[in-house]
N, C-alpha and C positions, 0 to 999 in steps of 0.2 A: 333164130326165131324171126318170123316175118312181121310185116307191118300190122297184121291182124291182131297181134298180141300186145302191141304198144299202147301205152297210156300217156296222156299229157296233162299238164296243169298250167293254166294261165292264172297268175295271181296279180290282182290289183292291190297295191300296197300304198296306203295313205300315210304320208309323213306328217308329223306335227308341223305347224307353220314355221318356216325357216329352217327346218331340220332335214330336208331331203338329202343334202350332201352327206350329212352325218349318217343318216339311215342307209344310204347307198354304200358308204364305207363299211358299215357293220355287216350289211348283206353280202358284200364281196368277200368277207372273211370266211364264208362257207365254201368258197371255191377250193381251198386246200383239201377239204374233206370230200367234196363232191367229185373232184378229179380222181379220187381213188375208188369211187363206187363203180363197180363193173357194169351195173345195170342202168346207170345214168347216161343218156345219150346227149342231151342238151340241157344246159342250166344257164340261161342268159338273162342278165338284168338290163332293163331299158328304162330311160327317162321318158316321161310323157312329154310330147312336143308342145303341148298347150297348157298344161296345168303344172305349176311349179311345186306342187305338193304330192304328185303321184309318181310312183315307180311301177313298172310291170316286170314280172318274172315269168319267163317262158321256160317250161321244163318238159322233157320227154324222157320216158323210161322204157326199157325193153318189155316190161310187163307189170302187172299189178304187184307182184312180189317185190320187184325192184323199187317201186314207189313206196310200198309198205316198209321196206328195209331202210329207205332214206328217211322217211318220217319217223320211224321208230328207233333210229340210231341214237346212241347215248350222246354223241357230239351234238346232234340236233336238239335234244332235250336240254343240254347244258347251254347251248348258244342262244336259244330262243329268248330267254329273259334279257339278254344284252340289247335286244332291239327295242324294248319297252320305252326307254326315255325318248326315243326318236319317232315313235308311232303316233299317228293321229286317229287311230281307230283300228278295228280288226281287219286283217286282209280279207279280200273277197277271193275265194278260190273257185275256179271253174274247171271241172274235170272234163277232158275231151279224149276222143279216140280218133287218130288220124285215118283218113280215107286214102290219101295218096298225095303226091306232089314231090317237088325237088327237095332233097334232104331227108326224105323219109327212109 
């Protein structure tokens, strides 16, 4: 599949005050599952450089079906509630389609 079928997600994830490290640790637990998803190209967690309560997740999938499989996986449904004690609000999800660039 080419770049034209790929879909991405940029997620702004707000931690409860003082809980960013805990939230990051919980988010990283997904890596064991994500590494086995054939349609997941990138799944990268980042700390915001200026806001101590913000994390950013950058995700890229081969196509919409791969994103749907990721978000609909049983492990994802089971894991999601473990994040609640560390969250400071709902994540903001921005869905994107890559046009080109290094790493596409």
